[in-house]
Steps between C-alpha positions, in 0.01 A plus 500: 500500500174444313261792502123507486321813389135596483358779279416798719179574310338165570499238774292253301782398264751233602844613608774501237780256580793693356858372453752528786688823567876440493829690504629671182764226470243220517276687258787531248577128537136416427503732199812335360344157547189605308715672236643165395150382405413834340806487275415143405150618410648778283719251314200271449297793367781588256520138386125493445520817291780340296279197440213730404724661234540154346129418486370421151295765323169471318418713198202734506335435164168674562448872443372714787370854509515744792385856552749747640534875550618534140238268351507140382810291572615146428686276746824586321422870543489456879875428500565864401797387293662299779566127502327403823144560617348441844119505508300521821125439478334748735128471574336835436168468322125476568422224747829530688481613862584870509372588154486769375701694757770241561659191353513172691665556838762232440584625152517853638749387763712353221485827307605691811812282526626549144844659491578771246473334160805688364725244671326215317512693176876536540521119492307475171179414687152654489236458771131546421174449688188371328135536601162488326399849607482766226799730463312800639441315826857373512634854453277623781612221730870553426472870574315440826739232626827645373573222250567722200836336422351153447391436138145365529303351211146370447442135407256475210510130408592159645851589612418466871330162454777370274771585752337388823395836641131527415379414849804568717799731499830383357825609338602384151843555348569524127806534279510661157743379236445708191135461401448188713372505859551218749348430839784416739352496852182529705436540873183559702350444845760550776776529244371849426591609853856553382427721200547874506873540563745542214709196596205267546355601167831449318543159664179392324631590155698282258796740503499548878682792658763484224792531740829311477453295816184331371494145370347557157519311171790581271459817298251667732560875557688577822666811637709564814304495824384839636639697205174540311308628805384857466255764617171426332501837322855465369516181294462670165776747579745217570379248246839478328707399804486478881601810692877490569465626857229245578729224370770616740257514792361152438845350445615640835184385676524149358868473597420606857215248518721216376770592751247495783370160393855363486574635848186340643595161360859521628 
């Protein structure tokens, strides 16, 4: 049975032609049929991330200077001692719609989606936002919008133009090897729709999620799946080793999941 609905508040809009209403059994069959394609999409996404981890790098030879809450910082400083750096160019500056009360609406939506950065930090990854607004304005904006956890620096030179984000938003990824910094990835336009979540951010990085199931080049850091997960305020307390009880819980959960998958295929 195909249904047709019309918004109660208006008779001027065309009726919505919604999908058919079926029995629970037929609905489950349709879900399983779609699930085949969804799982294929997941595998394709994982394969794409694996290919991304094998992309060539390009060295950053030029020096850049940023202003932060603690003063002047170099690009290497933005890593905060970690090996990976994700940089999102947010438009908050004179001339941008919303100034001085707000940043760009799209960039603000991105900021609202950012997961707690402690999870990225636990995977040797730092996330920062960059704008051309002075630090005083950035601090005011972060306090108003609840973005205090996101490190946010001021661009003072040609960094945005050099990395393709002077006129449009975009996300650059860098890797630090000792004193050398390399650009490893860049995404903008609709690709930025996926940023914000911990997993999506890590999939953009050269080291990935760093879990054993991933297809990564030899020698890349990897740990057992699930075991490193933690409450965002507890990573430092358990930096030496995963919590023993959590290991037991995840082992049991994974075993139950595998058994269910085997039963479904039987």
